[in-house]
N, C-alpha and C positions, 0 to 999 in steps of 0.2 A: 461820618464824614471822613474822607481821606484828605489830609493836609497836603498842599502843593508847595514845594520849596524850590527855589531857583539858585543854582550855584553858578557863579560867575568867576571863572578860573581858567587855569592852563590845562592842557591835556598832557598827561604822563604816559608815554608810549609803553612803559613797563607795567602800568596799572596800579602802582603802589601809592600814588598821591594824586592831587589835582582832581579834575572832573571825575575821573574813573573811581577814585576812592570815595569822593563825596556821594556819587550816585549809588555805590555799594552800601554805604552807611545809611543813606536815605531809605533804600529798599529794606534793609535789615530792620529799620525802625518803623516800617509800614507807612512811609511817607512817599508820595509821588514826587519824583525828582525831575526837573528840567535843567537845561544847561545853556550857558553862553560861553563859548570858548574864546579866551583872550590871547592864547598863545599855544603853539604846537611845539612840544619839546621832543627832541631825539634823546632819550635817556634809557638807562637800565639801572640795575641795582648798584652799579659802580659809579654812575655819575651822569651829568648832562653833557652831551657832545654838540648839540646845536639847538637853537631856539628860532622859530619863525613867528612873527607877530602880524596879524592881519591889520588892515587900517582901522582906525577908530570908528569910521563911518560904518564899518561892517559890525563892530561891537554894538553900536547903536541900533542897527537894523535887526540884530539877533534879539536884543532886549525888547524892542518894540514888538517883534513877532510873538515873543513869549508872553509879555504882559497883556497884549491885546487879546489874547486867546484864553489864557489860564487865570484862575483866581489865586495868585501868588500870596501865600501867607507869610513867607519869610524869604530873605535873600542872604546867602553866605558868599562873601567875597574872598577869593583866594589870590592866586598869582595875577597881577595886573600889568606887569612888564614895563610900562612907560607912562609918562605924564598924559599923553593924549588919550590913552585908554582909561586912565583914571578920571579924566574930565568927562569922557563919554559915559562912564558908569555913574558918576555923580549926577550928570544931567538926566540920565534915565531914572535914577532914584528919585530925583526931585519931580520929574514928570509923572511918574507912576505911583509914588508914595506907598511903597509896600509897608505893612504893619511893623515888621521887625527886620532889622539889618545887623548881620553879624560880620564884623570886620576881622578876617583872619588871614591877612595878606602875607604872603611868603616873599621874603626879600633875598634870601640866600639859600641855596639848596644844601642838603646834608653834606654834599661833596665839595661845598665852597664856591659854587658857580653863582654869579649874580643873576637873580630872577627879577629884580626890579632895578631899573636904571638909577644910579646914584642921584642924578638930578631930579628924579621923580619923587623923592622922599618928601619934599616940601608940598608938592601937589597932594600927596597922600594925606599928610598931616592937616593941611588947610582945607581940603574939599571933601574928603571922605570921612575923616574922624568925626566931624560934626554930624554926619548922617547915621553914625553907628549907634545901635542900642546895646551892643555887646562887643567888647574888644578881646 
């Protein structure tokens, strides 16, 4: 059996982090990786120059598309960007009940750029932390 794991995170255009790094890791471990993209970043090895976040309704649509088709064994949460996306992810996790949830949310990039809106920290703590099996 090949395990199927979903990463819910931002996209790193330089390939060193986020969805791209998660999918590379999953592949190296022989795991089938699926993804829900929470943010698009314009970044390179020097830093983040811009972030675009899709509406939370699109995050929900991506989650439902993946969960309705694949037998997801675990979910890894990375960059979530804002409270609306956090709530959409929490709703999807409650709706689909994956067996394992890893919370590895990135709040600040290595170069010091905010990747999570400061006002979203309480949403993260109150809604996603209780869903996590591993932090």
